[in-house]
N, C-alpha and C positions, 0 to 999 in steps of 0.2 A: 504493500499499500503505499502512494506516497503521502511525503510528510512535511508538511512545513517547516523549515528549520530559521527560523527569524534572526538569528545568530549569523551564520553563513550568510543570508540576506541583505545583513546589514554591514556585515564585511565586504561584500562583494560593490554594495550600493557606495562603500567609503571611499572603492577604488577606483571608482569610475568619477567621483568627483572632486574636482580641487578645494580643497579644506587648508586652513590652517596648521601648521606643526604640531603648534603644542595649542591645549583650550585654557591652560594656566594664566597666559595673556590677557585672555578675553573677559568682557564683563560679564556679569551675571544678571544676563534678559531675564524678563519673567514674558511669557508667550502665553496670551490665553487660549486655549482651544475649544473652539463652541461646537457641540453636537445633540444628539437627541436624546439618546438614552443608555445607561448602564448595561442593560440588558444585550446590547447587540454587537454578535461577537464580531460583525464586519467592522462596525465603526473602532470597537475597541483594539482591533489589528492595525486600523487609523493610529488612533493614540500611539499604540506601541512602536510605531516608524517616529511618532514627533518625537515621543521621550528618548528615544534612543538616538536621534540625531542632535537633539538638545543637550541630552547628556556630555556627549562626545565634545558639543561644541562650547560647553561649560555654561549652558541656560538652565531655564527652568519653564516644563509646562504646566499648567493649571486646566486642568477639563472643567469645564459645565455642561448641562444637560437641560434640555427644553423640553423632552417626552414630545418630541414633532410641534410643540407649540411656538408658533412665530412671535406671537406677542411677548410671549416668557423670554424668549430668545431675542427679541430687539429689545426688552427693558435689561437683560444681562449685559449685551453689548455696550448700553450707554452707559451702564454702571460701569464696566472694563474702561471705557474712554474715561469719563469725570472723573475715575477714581485716582487717576495719574501711577498708578502701579505696574503698569503693562508696560511694555513694548514693542510688541505686535500682537497680533490677533491670525489665530488661523480658524477657520472655519468653514465647516459642512452646514451650509444654509438650509432653513426647513423651507423657505420656500424663495425664488429667485430673485425678488423686487423686496420682499416685507423687511430686508435688514439695510434695507439703500439708503436709508437717514442716518444712520449710524456709522456707515462704512463713511460717508462724506464728513461727517462728525471727526472720524478718528483720521482722514487725512487730513484734516483741517489742523488736528491738534498733532498732526506727524509721525503717528502709529501704522505701521504696515498693514493691511490686511491681504491673506492670501486665500482663495477659496481651494479647499482641497475635496477632489469626489465629486461633488454639486457648484453648478455654476453660480455667478450670480450676473444679473442682466437682463435685458429681453431678446437678446439674441441665442436660441438653442444651437446653432451650428457654429458658435465659436467658443474655443477654447481660452480664448484671450482676454485681455482685459477688458470692461466695458462698462464698466460703471466709476465716477468722482469716487478716489477716495482708496478705490480698489489696486495693489499693487504688483498682484500677480496671481495666476491659476495655476496648478496642477489637475486636470482633467481630463475625462475622454467628453467631447458635444454630446449633450443628449441627443441629438437628431442623428446620431450614429446607431442607437440602440433601435429605433420599430425599425427601422429598412433591415437591418441584421433579422429581426424575429420575424418580421414579413416574408423574406426570404427562404428561411426555415419551413415556413408554413407553404409556400411555393413548390418549395422541394419536397415536403411530405406529402401532398395533398394531388401531387400531380397524377392523374388517372384516378384520383377517388373521388365517389359522387354520391351522394353529399359529403364533404370533408367538413367535420361540426371540429369548431377550436375553443375553447376557453379560454378566458384570460384572467389571471387573479394578478392585480397591479399591486405594488406596493404601497402607495402614497398617493392618489390620483392630485394631490396639491403639489406634488413635484414635476416639473418639466418631462423629466424622463420619463413617468407614467404616462401623461397624459400624452406624450408625441409617441411612443409606442400603441397605446390604444387608437388614434387616430390613424397609425399606417395599418394598424390589422382592419380598424372598418375601412379605409378606402380600399385594402386589399377584397376585404367581403364584397363591397358595393360593385367590383370589377372584374369577380370571378364568378361566373353563376354557381362553380362548385363547392366554393367554400361558403361556410357558415358561422358566424361569430355566433355562438349560442349564450354565453353567460360572459359576464363584466362584472367582475367582484372586485374588493378591496381587501388585501391582506396583511396590512400594517407591518409587514417584514417580520411576522409570527408562524411556524410552525404550527402551532396549534389553533390559530385563526382559518388557515387554510387547511389545514386538516377536517375542521369542521364544515369548510362550503364545499369542499368534496366530496365529504360522506353525504352529505344533504343533495347535490348533483346525482349522486350514484342513487340513492335511495328514491328520488324522483323520477328514475329511468333513463338520464343521460348518459347517453354515451358516446363524446368527446373522441375525435382521432387524437389531439395533441391537447395539451393544458401547458400555457406559456404560462411564467412565473415572473415578477419583478424582481426577484431576488432567491438565491438558493434554500434559502428558510423555507420559503413558502414549497417551494418546490419537495422538500423532504416531507412536511406535512401530507402533500397530496400523495407521495409516494405509499406513505403509511396508510391513508384513507383506500387506495386502490384496493392494497395489500390485506386491511380488512374486511372488503367487501368481499371478498374470495377471489377476485381476477385474476388471470395470471400476469404474472412480471412481464413488462413491455408490452401489455395489451394495448395502452394509452399511454402515446410518446410525452416524456417529461420534459418541458426546455425552462431551466434555471437560469438564476443571473449571479455574476459574481465570481464563478470560478472558485468556489472555495473545492478543501478538501473532500467532503462526501461527494460533492455532485459530480468531479473531475474522477473520483474511482468510481462513480456511479455509471458515469460513460464510456470506462474501460470497460467495466462488467458489462455494459447491454444495457443496465436499468434504466437511464435515461438517454433522451437523445442528444443535447447540444446545453449548454451554458452560457451567458456572454460573459467576456472575460472584463473582470478587472480588477486592479492590484492595489488592495488597499492601502499594504504598509507602505508601497511605493510612494503610493497619494502622499501620506501623512508625513513620511521622509523626507522626501524633496519638498513641501510645502513649509514646512518649518525651516528644512533649510533658508529657504529663500527667504524667508519673513526675519532669520536671525541675521541673514547678512543684512538685510536691506536696512534692519534697526541698527547697525552697525556702521551704516553708509560706505556698504561694499560694492563694489559694482555686481551686477545681475547680468550676466548677458542675457538667458533667456527667461521672460515672464509668463511666459504661456508654454505648458509642457502637458502631453498626451501620454500618461506613463505607459499605455497598450502597445501604441505604435512607436515608442521611445527603445522598445525590446522586441519590437518586429515579430508579436504577436496576433494572431488575426482577432478579428473581436466575437466570433463565434467557435469556440472549441466544441465537436461535434464527435463520434465515433469515427468517422474517417478521418480527418484530420489528425485526432490526437495521435492516434497509433498509430498514420503514416508520417507527419510532419513535426509534430509538436510531442515527440515522447518524454524531451525534457523537461517540460513544462512543470512548475514547482507551485502549487496552489500556494498563496499568501495569508488563507484564514481557513478558520475547520470547514465553515460551511454550515 
């Protein structure tokens, strides 16, 4: 089984990045790291990357959690800026636009703000700086997710009529999930054989997804594919299918995040695919950028796509994982 070895990842990443020879000469910056929940293993891996590079550079990361509430996150952000106790902010924004007043205030106060994993601004096609006060971004542009899911549906549904698909999004307040829904709706509208039968919100919870899928099956639903906004939810879907007594692989499961569990499930033939993200790299690189900016150091690239940086595809599938990307190591448990 593949196991994510974060120490090795950190050393590998450090070897790729230009860093000072000694952290002892650096000031002890405090970086506020804003995210949603303490229970999400994906977010905690992002935090682990942030803490690893901060420790190496002689800085400190302080986490804040909003439980997916943009108003809570906005209040936290203003308190961070107004306190004068923080030198930089790394944020996984609860929404793409809800934090913009605080990001602008941070910019006016000279506090760098770097978006990690989730973008800030109105343009979902861009992984670059979009709004006043923002100083960097390390993420996959949201517009890449929906087409990748739609391509999987087209491939899997070829020659199947009807081909029924279910979408369990993570949180439709997030642009990633909105655009995935739009892409699948457009595909269904323009493909006579493809039917989008269920659209649900799973809140990145395996338990919630388990309940959703159990109800779909209890109601007589027989989807060909279940798309999930995160591997956590795909795990719940898999358990619901098994508990319903259906054969393994009878319904194609597509996850998101390329966690350890999901990648192993693809290798074993239990899942069809998962969308690739690299949460450790995102936290590591975003925090490195924020600390350098807080120190007034030059940053050559303020818009980094962590997936294309490592030359990975957006979708790991049964075919390309075994044939082309056998060296892929997940960065979070899943």
